[in-house]
N, C-alpha and C positions, 0 to 999 in steps of 0.2 A: 293715799300713804299706807303703806304696809307696815305690819308689825316685824320688822327685820332692820339688821344694823344698817344705818345711812352709809353710802359710799363716802361722805365727807363727815362733818362733826356730828358726834354721837356722844353723849354724856355716859353711855353705859359701856364705850369702847374706850379703852386706853391704848394709844398707838406707841410701839416701841418704848416702854416704859422701863427705866433703866434706874439702879439704885446709885446712890453718890452724887457729884455734883455734875451739873449738866453743862455742856460748851453750848454757848448760843452766840449766833451770826445776827447782828443787828443792821437792817436795811433801813435806811432814812434815820440815821442815829443822832442827825442835829435837830430834826424835827420835833414836834409834840410827842408824839408816842415814844420816838426813840429816846429822847433826854429823859422821860419818866421811867422807861425800861431800866436805863443804865443806873439811874438812882435806886431802882429796886435791887438791880444786881450787886451795887455796892453796898447796900444795906444787909444782903444776904449772902456774902462770899462762901459760906459753906454749901449754899445749893446751887448758885450759877456762877459760870465764869464766860466772860466775853471773849472770843477768839478772832472775831473780824468785825469791822465797820465798813459801812458804805454810806456815802452822802452824795447829794447834788454836785457840793462844792462851792455852795454860797456862803458858808460860813466855817471857812477854813481854821481860825483860830480856835474854835470850839471843837472842831473835829480832831484836830492835833492835840487839844487837852485831854479829850477821851482817849485816844490811843494811848497816850503816856500813861494817864491813871489806870487804865485797865490792863496794859501791857500786852495789847493784842499782837497777833501773828501777822495780819494783814489790813491794809486801809485802801479803801476804793473811792474814787470821785467820778461822777458822770461827764463832768466838763474836762476835757484833756487840758485845757488852757490852765486850769487850776494846780495841776500837779506840780509845777516849780515852787509856787507859793506853799503847796503842803509840805513838799520835801524841806523847804527852808523853815517853816514853822515846826516841823518836827526835829530838825537839827538843833535848833534853840533849845527845845526842852529835853532831847536826848543826850547832848552832848558828846562824848565819846562812845557811848552805847550804840549799838548796832540797830538800824532803823527797821520797823516793820516791812514787810513786802507791799510795794505800793502798785496798784492798778488803776488804770484812768480808761474812760471812753463808755460809751453808751452800754456796753455788754458787761461792763466791770462789775456790778451789782449782780448780774446774772451768774458770773464765774463764782462769785464767794456763796451765792445760795447754794450751789452744789458742792461747797468744800465740806472737809471732814467736820461734823459737829453734831449734836442732838437736835437742836431746835433752832429754825430760822425763822425770826420776827421779822415779817415784811411790813415795816411802816412808811413805805413809800407812798406819795400822794399821786394819784391818777393812773391812768391805764398803762404806763410805763412799767407798772408792777407786774404785769402779766408774764413776762418772760421769766422773771427770778422765781414768781411762784410756781411755773411749770417746773423750771430746774430744781428747785427744792424738792418738789413731789417725785420728779423722777429719780433724783439721788438718794430717796428713801429717808428723808428728813422729816421729823414733826414740823409743821407749817403752823406757827401764830400768826393768825391772817388778820391785820389791821387794814390793809388795802384792799378794801371792798371792791374797787374798780377792776381788778384782775379777775375776780369771780364773775361780776357783773357781764364784762366783754367777753370772756372766754369761757363761760359755763360749760359746755360739753366739754371743752379741752380738758378744764380743770377736774371735771367728774370723772373723765375717762382714766386719769392719772392716778386720783388720790384712792389711797387704801383705807378700809373701815378705820374710823378714828383718827387719821392723819392730820385733818386740819382743826384746829382748835380757833375758834373766832376771837377776836380780840375787841371789836366794837362793842360799847357796853351794852348796847340792845341786845346782839347776838349772846354776848357771855351771858346775859341774863336768861335768855330762852333756852340756851345750853345747860344752865343748871336746873332750870324749873323743870325742863324735860326729864331730868333724872328721876322726878317723882311717879313716873307711870311709864308704861309701855307705849309704843306709838299708836296702837289701836286705841288706846284711852283719849288721845288727843282730839278735842274738837276744833280748836281754835288756836291761831298764835295772835298776840295783841302786843303790838308794838308802838311803844310810847314816844310822842315828840314833845319838846319843850314848847314847841310853836314858834321860837325864835324871838328875835327883838321887835317883830310885827305881829305878834299873836292879837286878833280882834280887830285889826285894821282891814278895810275893804279894799278891793283892787283899785278903786279910784284914790283912796287915801296911800296908796303904795307908789302911785305915778312918780312922785318927785323925792322919794327917800333918797339919801345920798351915801355914798362908800362909807362915810363914817358912822351912819346909822345902821348900816347893814352889818358893821363888824362889832358893833356893841352887843355881843350876845348875853343875856341875862344870867344864864348859869354856867356855862363852859368857855374854857380858854383854848381856843383851837387855832390853827393856822387860817389865813385869810381865805383860802378856797373853800376849805371845809365849812367856815364860819358862814361865807355867803350862801353855800350850799344848805346850811341850815336855816337861813333865812328866806329861802325860796321853798324850802321842804323838799328840794332836789334829793338832799342826803337821806331822807326818810324814804322816798321812792326807790331810791338805790338799796335801802336796807330790806324793803318789801321784796325786790328781786333776789336779794341774796338769801333771806329767809326761805323762799320758796326751793332755791338750788340748795341750801344748806339741809334743808330738814325735810325736802320731798312733801311739802305741803301745797296744795293747790292755792292759786290766789285769792279764790272766793273764801278761803279761810284762814286770810292773813288780814287783819283789821289794825288800822292807826287810830290811836286817840291821842289827844293833846293833853300833856300833864306838866304845866308851867314849873313846877318845884323840882323836876328831874330827879326826884326820890327813887321812883318805881322804874325801872330801866326797860322792863317788859315783862310780859304776862303769857301764862299757858292757861287755857281753858279746857278742861277736861270733861268727857262725855257725860259724868256723874252731876256735872253743875258746879262743880268746885273750881276755883280760879288759883293759881298759885302765881305770886309776884315776887320778883327778886329786886330787893332794895338796898341802896347805900346812898350817902350824902353823894353829891355829882363830884365824881373823882375817877380818873382813869386808872389808877393803881391797882383796884381790885380786877378789872378785866385783864390788865397785862399780867398780872400774877396768875389768873387762871391760864392764859394762854402759855406762859413759861412753865408753870409748876404742875399742871394736871397731870393726875387725878389727885396730888396732894395739893393742900392749900397753904399757903405763904402767911404766917401770922403778921399781923398789923401792917398788912399790904396797903389798906385804905383806912380812912377815919369810918368810925361807927356812929350810929345815932344816939343821941343823949335822950333817953327816955324819959327823964325827969324833966323836960322842957316840953312844953305845948306847941303843936306844930299842926298845920293845916295842909292837907294834900287834896287838890282839885283834878278832875278829870272833864274834858270837854270834847264834843265832837269835832271833826275836822272841817274846816271850811275850804270846800272843794272848788268854790269861785274864785276866791281869793289866791289860792294856792292849788292850782292844777297839776303840780308836777307829780304828786303821788299816783293820780288818775292815768296820766301818761307814762308813767312808769310801768304801771301795771299792763298797760298796753302793749308796750314793747317787749317786756316779760313774755308775755303769751304768744306773741308773734316769735320771739327766739331769735336764732340765726344770728345775723349781724345787726338786728334791730337795737339791742341794748348798747352795741358798741357805738353807734351812730347817735343815740341819745346821749350817752355821757361824753364822746368827743365833742359834739355840738354845745354842750354845757360848758365844759371846760373853756371851749373858745369864747363863749358868751360871758361866763364870770370874769375871765382875763380882760374883755372889753368893758365890761362893767366896772372893775377895779381901776381901770386906766382912764375912766371918764368918757368913754366912746359910746356906751349904750346904757340907757334908762334900766331901772330895776325890772319894770314889768317887760322889758324887751328881751330879758335874758329867756323867760319861759316861751313868750309869743315866737322868738327866733327858733329855738329847740324845737317846737311844735311844728314849724312850717318846715325844718329840715327833715323830722321824723315822717312828716306826710310826704314829703318829695321822694324820700326814700322807699316808701311803700312796703310791699311785703317781702321780706327777704327771700332770696332763693335757697340760702344754706341754712338748713336745720341741724340735724344731728351729725351732718357730714362738716361742720364747721371747722375750718382751718386757719392757723395762724395768719397767713397771706390774706384769707377773707376779712379777718379782724382789721388788719394794718391798712387794707386798700378801703374798708369801709369807713375807718377813722379818717383817713387822709381825705376822701371826698367829703364827708361830715364837717370837717375843720373848715376846709375851703369855702363849701356852701356857709357855713355859718358866719365866717368872715364877711363874705359877700353881702349876705342879708343884713348883718349888722351894720355895716358900712352904708349900705342903702337906707335903712331906717333912721340912721343919724342925719343923712343927708336930707332927707324928706323933713325931718324934724326941724332942722336949720333953714330950710327954705322958705 
């Protein structure tokens, strides 16, 4: 890591900072990040205005309500078959008023990401967020990035487009690192320490995880998130993705990025400096702060998130990561070091396996067993810095198909 501005997130660089109210495009508006971002905007109308919304199309009523309340110019749904229902829901709310522009299809969110605005908040879940990420960067928008998968699978593509300070991370861990890094120069940084809650299965052995259920995995002790991210937190795949993300965002080698388990989720991550000091960013578990950093940086939004009550006693604990029960972080480091299409294969295989687990077709331990097998079959990727979008799509298609095959085989063998 050199002492220079990062091509991506850097707390010392403010990209395209403008005075007055900022126009925001929210992608994934009906999800956890999207709904919390809209709440922040509605509480701060002098700072922010939402001009467009995009969602998958699974919660049409909520999407229509958001559009009407915010008075947006455009609304997009990924599922084309949801468009008639959306139009009718909007008509019921708007009455004789003109409706916003409606877009539908797999590229609808990408089109909105390039529309005129100050900031695009990419809160989409999964690698389908890559195209909108690239579109927002190419259009010169500030990118508030909650969709870590787009950076994971398309790292070289994203880094090639991003200008200094153009990406502001919205993950709580990376928003924490982003803020702590502001305390020193890049030459001062010795290590990044990414914290993990440990999920609902902290302290369990691999053998004890063999028969955990969908309901067990979705019962996260400190965070309320969507089902895919919650399962990723239970397997710690989410933490593995964040290690790759930290490497790409801050140009820190993998051997200088550490994961530590912190059950209370108060400290969101830490930066260790060369003089031995460590700076930790801490708030109660709440995504309001990271979202406010993503939308408002370099300014802070007052009361974006709750603060600690220091008049009450509390205990903060830290534990080493159990790499035997949770091998996902080590595998993520491996694919991150391989580069090329390896992270895309890791992520796509995991998405398929999580879907199979949630549907009851794969046991919990089978998620990482299957992902590990798919990554091993993929081997060393041919594409490195020359990675292209077709490379990513081809690798993902293969990984998804192979993960489905292996998961089905494992299920059949278990039932035999």
